[in-house]
N, C-alpha and C positions, 0 to 999 in steps of 0.2 A: 466570516473569513472567506475568501475565495479558495477553493480546494485546488484547483489547477491553474497555475500560471502559464503564460505564453511559453516560457522555457520548458515546463513539464509537458505542456501539449504538443510542443515541437518534438521532444524526445519520444513521447508516446506515438506521434504520427509517423515515425521512422518506418517505412515499409519492412525493414529487416527485423523489426521487434514485433513479433506475434506471441500469441500465448504458447506456441510450440517452441519458440526459440528464445524467448527473453529469459535470462538467467540472473540478471541483477536488478534489484528494485530501483524504481525511478524516485519514489516518494513515499512518505509515510503519513497516514492519517490516525488520529486517536480521539477517544472520548475524554474531554478533560475532567469529567465528573465520575469517571469509571475506569474499568480495566481493558476495555476494547481497543484493538489496535489493528490496523491494515496496512500492509505493504503492497504497493502497486507496482507491477511489472509490465503490463501491456494494456492496450485498448483494442477493442473490436474495431476494425476499420470501417465496417458498414454500419455499426450501430455505436455511436460516440458515447452513448450512456453506459455502455457495458465496459467495465474494467476487469482485468485478470489480476488476481493477486492472492496474497496470504491474508487470512483473517483469524484473528484471535479474540473472541469476545469475553475472555476472562475466565473461561471454564477449564483451563488446563488442556486445551486442544487447539492445534494449529492446522488450519485447513486451507488447501489451494482450490480456487474456483473463480466464478464471476461475481462481481460486485457492482451494484447499480450506484452510478454516481448520483443520480437525482434523489435516490433514497437517502444516501448520505448527507446530502445537502439539505433534505427536509427534516432530519431529526432535530428535535428541540428538546434541550435538556433543562435542568434547573438553572435558575438565574437568568435565563434567556440564552444560554450558551448553546452552541452547536458543535458538530464535529469539526476538529481543527487539523491543520496541516503542521507537521513538525518542520519549523523553518530551519532547524539546524541538522536535519537528518543527512547523514552520509552513509553508504552501504558499509557493512562491516568487512574488516579485512583479517585474513589469517596472519599468524606470526610471520609467515614468510612475505607478507605484502599482497598476496592475491586476494581479489575480492571474493566474498562469500558468495556462493551460487544458490539457486533455488533449493537445491537437495540439502545444503547446509541448514537453512532456516526451517525446512520441514522437519528436521531432526529434533527441534526445540520443542519443548512443553509449553512454552509461553513466548510471546513477543514483547512482553513488558520489558522495559529496559533496553530495547534495541535502538 
């Protein structure tokens, strides 16, 4: 599966979306054979292989930092599967309709079910 579509690449290429300013995730990747989940917020403008986001590898700990796109694409799992993009992902919303911000996701113990 292609992890970044043209629409996602366009959103990540927005110069106003940096790892210092991006607050709402653009896309979600997951391990179809395990508990690992990644929410992607931004991309390094000078290094397109480096994504900024939240990672939960299934150990009850959500961390913010850099993620290598090529490493995600290179992961080979059982049955020939790889890391997949959640085709139906939409950022979470609060009861009042406002989108969840980075700080809201960081309060979670897990990204499973996001």
